[in-house]
C-alpha positions in Angstrom: 9.7 34.2 73.6 6.3 34.7 75.2 5.4 31.6 77.2 1.8 31.7 75.8 3.1 31.1 72.3 5.2 28.0 73.1 2.4 25.4 72.9 0.9 26.6 69.6 4.4 26.7 68.0 5.2 23.3 69.3 2.0 21.9 67.8 2.7 23.6 64.5 6.2 22.1 64.3 4.8 18.7 65.2 2.3 18.9 62.4 4.9 20.0 59.9 7.1 17.0 60.8 4.2 14.6 60.5 3.4 16.1 57.1 6.9 15.6 55.9 6.9 12.0 57.0 3.6 11.3 55.2 4.8 13.0 52.0 8.1 11.0 52.1 6.1 7.7 52.6 3.9 8.5 49.6 6.9 9.4 47.5 8.5 6.1 48.3 5.4 4.2 47.3 5.1 6.0 44.0 8.7 5.3 43.2 8.5 1.6 44.1 5.1 0.7 42.6 3.8 0.4 39.0 0.8 2.7 38.3 -1.9 0.8 36.4 -4.0 2.8 33.9 -7.3 1.0 33.4 -8.4 3.1 30.4 -9.4 0.6 27.7 -8.8 3.1 25.0 -5.1 3.3 25.7 -3.5 0.1 24.4 0.0 1.2 23.8 1.7 4.5 24.7 5.0 4.1 22.8 5.4 3.0 19.2 8.6 1.7 17.8 8.7 2.6 14.1 11.2 -0.1 13.3 8.7 -2.7 14.4 6.4 -2.0 11.4 5.4 -5.3 9.9 6.9 -5.6 6.4 3.9 -7.6 5.1 1.5 -4.9 6.3 3.6 -2.1 4.8 3.6 -3.8 1.4 -0.1 -4.6 1.5 -1.1 -1.1 2.5 1.2 0.4 -0.1 -0.1 -1.9 -2.9 -3.6 -0.4 -2.6 -2.3 2.9 -3.9 0.1 1.6 -6.5 -1.1 1.2 -10.1 0.1 -0.2 -13.3 0.1 2.3 -16.2 -0.1 1.6 -19.9 0.7 4.4 -22.4 -0.5 3.4 -25.8 0.0 4.8 -29.3 -0.4 3.4 -32.8 3.1 1.8 -32.7 3.6 0.5 -29.2 2.5 0.1 -25.6 4.7 1.2 -22.8 4.0 -0.3 -19.3 5.0 1.5 -16.2 3.9 2.1 -12.6 2.6 5.0 -10.5 1.1 5.8 -7.2 -1.6 7.9 -5.7 -0.3 11.0 -3.9 -3.4 13.0 -3.2 -7.2 12.6 -2.8 -8.0 14.0 -6.3 -7.1 10.7 -8.0 -3.7 12.1 -9.1 -0.9 9.6 -9.8 2.8 10.3 -9.9 4.8 8.4 -12.6 7.8 8.9 -14.9 7.5 11.2 -17.9 9.0 8.5 -20.2 6.1 6.2 -19.4 3.4 8.6 -20.8 5.4 11.0 -23.0 4.5 9.5 -26.4 1.1 8.0 -25.4 -2.1 8.8 -27.3 -4.1 7.0 -24.6 -3.3 6.2 -21.0 -4.9 3.5 -18.8 -4.3 2.5 -15.2 -4.9 -0.8 -13.5 -5.4 -0.7 -9.7 -4.6 -3.3 -7.1 -8.1 -4.8 -7.2 -7.7 -5.4 -11.0 -9.9 -2.4 -12.0 -8.9 -0.6 -15.2 -9.6 3.1 -15.7 -8.8 5.7 -18.4 -6.5 8.4 -17.3 -5.6 11.9 -18.5 -2.1 13.4 -18.4 -2.1 16.7 -16.4 1.6 17.4 -16.4 4.9 16.1 -17.9 8.4 17.2 -17.1 10.8 18.2 -19.9 14.1 17.5 -18.3 12.9 16.1 -15.0 11.5 12.5 -15.6 8.2 13.0 -13.8 4.6 13.1 -14.9 1.2 13.2 -13.2 -2.0 11.5 -14.6 -5.5 11.8 -13.2 -8.2 9.2 -12.7 -11.4 10.8 -11.3 -12.7 7.4 -10.2 -9.8 7.2 -7.7 -10.6 10.5 -6.1 -11.2 10.1 -2.4 -9.1 7.0 -2.0 -6.2 7.0 0.4 -2.9 8.2 -1.1 0.5 7.1 0.0 2.2 9.1 2.7 5.0 11.3 1.4 8.2 11.8 3.4 8.3 15.4 4.5 12.1 15.6 4.6 15.0 13.9 2.8 16.8 12.4 5.8 18.1 9.4 3.8 21.4 7.7 4.4 23.4 5.0 2.7 22.4 1.6 4.2 18.8 2.6 4.8 16.4 -0.3 4.0 14.0 0.4 1.1 11.1 -1.3 -0.6 10.5 -0.7 -4.4 7.1 -1.5 -5.9 6.1 -1.6 -9.5 4.9 -3.7 -12.4 8.0 -5.2 -14.1 7.3 -6.9 -17.3 3.5 -6.6 -16.6 3.6 -8.4 -13.3 1.5 -6.1 -11.2 2.6 -5.0 -7.7 5.9 -6.8 -7.7 8.0 -6.0 -4.6 11.8 -5.8 -4.4 13.8 -5.1 -1.2 17.2 -3.4 -0.9 19.1 -0.6 0.6 20.2 2.9 -0.4 23.6 2.0 -1.8 24.7 5.4 -3.1 23.7 9.1 -3.0 24.0 12.2 -5.2 24.3 10.2 -8.5 24.2 12.3 -11.7 23.6 11.2 -15.3 21.4 11.7 -18.3 19.2 9.2 -20.2 17.0 9.8 -23.3 17.0 13.6 -22.8 16.2 13.5 -19.1 18.6 14.8 -16.5 18.9 12.7 -13.2 20.6 14.9 -10.6 21.4 13.9 -7.0 19.3 10.7 -7.3 19.4 7.7 -5.0 21.3 4.6 -6.0 19.5 1.5 -4.7 20.2 -2.2 -4.6 16.6 -3.1 -5.3 16.1 -4.0 -8.9 14.5 -1.6 -11.3 13.5 -3.2 -14.6 11.0 -2.5 -17.4 7.6 -1.7 -15.9 9.0 -0.6 -12.5 9.4 3.0 -13.8 7.2 5.4 -11.9 6.7 3.1 -8.9 7.3 4.3 -5.3 10.4 3.8 -3.3 9.4 3.2 0.3 11.4 3.8 3.4 11.3 0.5 5.3 11.3 2.1 8.7 8.6 4.7 8.2 6.5 3.2 5.3 6.6 6.6 3.5 7.5 7.4 -0.1 11.0 8.8 -0.4 11.5 8.4 -4.2 10.3 7.5 -7.7 11.9 4.4 -9.2 13.1 5.5 -12.6 16.1 3.8 -14.1 17.9 0.5 -13.9 21.0 -1.0 -15.3 20.8 -3.6 -18.0 21.9 -6.4 -15.7 19.3 -5.4 -13.1 21.8 -5.1 -10.3 21.5 -1.4 -9.7 18.5 0.9 -9.7 18.1 4.7 -9.4 15.3 6.6 -7.8 14.5 10.3 -8.0 14.1 11.8 -4.5 10.4 12.7 -4.0 11.3 16.2 -2.6 12.7 17.1 -6.0 9.3 16.8 -7.7 6.6 17.7 -5.2 6.5 21.5 -6.0 6.1 20.7 -9.7 3.4 17.9 -9.3 1.5 20.0 -6.8 1.2 22.9 -9.3 0.0 20.6 -12.0 -2.6 19.2 -9.8 -3.9 22.6 -8.6 -4.3 23.8 -12.2 -5.9 20.7 -13.7 -9.7 20.9 -14.2 -11.4 17.6 -15.1 -13.7 19.1 -17.7 -10.7 20.3 -19.7 -8.8 17.0 -19.6 -8.5 14.5 -22.5 -9.3 11.0 -21.2 -8.9 7.8 -23.1 -11.9 5.8 -24.3 -13.4 3.8 -21.4 -15.5 1.5 -23.6 -14.9 -2.2 -23.8 -11.8 -2.1 -21.5 -12.4 -5.7 -20.3 -14.3 -7.1 -23.3 -11.5 -6.3 -25.7 -8.9 -8.0 -23.7 -7.3 -11.1 -25.1 -8.2 -14.4 -23.3 -4.6 -14.7 -22.0 -4.9 -11.2 -20.5 -8.3 -12.0 -19.0 -6.9 -15.1 -17.3 -3.9 -13.2 -16.0 -6.0 -10.4 -14.6 -8.4 -12.9 -13.0 -5.5 -14.8 -11.3 -4.2 -11.5 -10.0 -7.6 -10.8 -8.5 -7.6 -14.2 -6.8 -4.1 -13.6 -5.5 -5.2 -10.2 -4.1 -8.2 -11.8 -2.4 -6.1 -14.5 -0.7 -3.5 -11.9 0.3 -6.1 -9.6 1.8 -7.5 -12.5 3.9 -4.0 -13.5 5.1 -3.2 -9.9 6.2 -6.7 -9.7 7.8 -7.8 -6.9 5.6 -11.4 -8.0 5.3 -12.6 -4.7 4.0 -10.5 -5.0 0.9 -11.4 -8.6 0.4 -15.1 -7.8 0.7 -14.8 -5.0 -1.9 -13.6 -7.5 -4.5 -17.0 -9.4 -4.5 -19.5 -9.0 -7.2 -23.0 -7.5 -6.6 -24.7 -10.8 -6.1 -22.3 -11.9 -3.4 -22.5 -8.5 -1.7 -26.3 -8.7 -1.6 -26.3 -12.2 -0.1 -23.7 -11.5 2.6 -23.2 -8.6 4.9 -19.7 -7.4 5.7 -20.1 -8.7 9.2 -21.1 -12.2 8.0 -18.3 -12.2 5.5 -15.7 -11.2 8.2 -16.9 -13.9 10.6 -16.2 -16.5 7.9 -12.5 -15.6 7.9 -11.7 -14.0 11.2 -10.4 -17.2 12.8 -7.8 -17.7 10.0 -4.3 -17.0 11.2 -2.5 -18.2 8.1 -3.4 -19.1 4.5 -1.2 -20.7 1.8 -2.2 -21.9 -1.6 -0.7 -23.8 -4.5 -1.6 -25.3 -7.9 -3.5 -22.2 -9.0 -5.1 -22.9 -12.3 -7.6 -21.0 -14.5 -9.6 -21.4 -17.6 -12.0 -19.2 -19.5 -15.4 -20.9 -19.1 -17.5 -18.3 -21.1 -17.3 -14.8 -22.3 -15.5 -12.6 -19.8 -15.6 -15.3 -17.1 -12.7 -17.3 -15.6 -12.9 -20.3 -13.3 -9.9 -20.5 -10.9 -9.1 -23.5 -8.7 -6.6 -23.6 -5.9 -5.4 -26.0 -3.2 -5.5 -24.0 0.0 -4.1 -24.8 3.4 -5.9 -22.8 6.1 -4.6 -22.5 9.7 -7.3 -21.4 12.1 -7.3 -20.6 15.8 -10.3 -22.1 17.7 -12.4 -20.0 20.1 -10.7 -21.5 23.1 -7.2 -20.6 21.6 -5.7 -23.9 22.7 -4.0 -24.8 19.5 -4.1 -23.7 15.9 -5.6 -26.3 13.4 -4.7 -26.9 9.8 -7.1 -28.1 7.1 -6.9 -28.5 3.3 -9.5 -27.1 1.0 -10.2 -26.9 -2.7 -11.3 -23.4 -3.5 -13.1 -22.5 -6.7 -13.4 -18.9 -7.6 -15.4 -17.5 -10.6 -14.2 -14.1 -11.9 -16.2 -12.1 -14.3 -16.9 -8.6 -15.5 -19.4 -6.2 -13.9 -19.6 -2.7 -15.3 -16.4 -3.3 -17.2 -14.5 -4.3 -14.1 -13.5 -7.7 -12.9 -15.2 -9.0 -9.7 -15.3 -12.3 -7.8 -18.8 -13.6 -8.8 -18.7 -16.7 -6.7 -16.5 -18.5 -4.2 -16.9 -22.1 -3.1 -14.7 -24.5 -1.1 -14.7 -28.2 -0.4 -12.6 -30.2 2.1 -10.0 -32.7 0.9 
């Protein structure tokens, strides 16, 4: 080797060695230290689906579940259904609306609307009704595949015996069950341990892990110990075609007049109590938007959403008992309840409990029930 090249080569080798040492040192630091990301937008990178809160799943699902009444001259059939798109279309069972001359739906916030049938299955027990007033509201998420196994936890929602948004929990206890009832063929349906009784028909079956619809609750045994649910993937092609073909101007809707005013006093009280229940539930789950939407126009004009939210934001738990109601005048109900409120002070030292007597006045505005007034007093 030329002697003149020895010094530059030696320097180059030395620099390479120093570089390797520096890179090794940095690598060791990266492996040994935690990297902090100070981006306030990123709160959580990973999400464990199994950790979905049951109460939150139920509350969010209830918003899109409705009670359905199919009426004719001889009888009224009560069932359930759920929003599945943003057109106001509701999936239910065919046997709920098959013989109905008029169909009404009652939403989670106790509003009642006329509906029109846009499709009914002949052998498959599925139907779709449309409520234009519900267009644009959030539908339930539909499971894209049928990866369901025996033992999977499920939630069944519906309105058994007229008790709106009743929830039963269970598991998938059987698969591929086949039978026929009243001319409808049920093929490859899910058997579930959650009870299916009168009024549950048409309600959604929710996967506990994902919070998505996997079936339509359709049939139950007489003793209520076993239920059967039609897999949602069996009906989606059919209900989607019905929805795409339906034009509102061509549909036959029930009469919307006097929906509330023609209600019997007992029905008015029941609906008012349900609205009060839903209000308290929304506050408990910290869904202030829904709670605020239940207020009548006078309360809305006197309190902004921000002010309303600030009244309840420190509540961490709410329980009530001794709910009682009475009709005080035409289409108005006075409801009283003993309420225990647990709040967290601003310093977050220790939660405090306090007893209140709540008085809620429920009445009709534009043929829909609203909370016209809310007052409370300390015990």
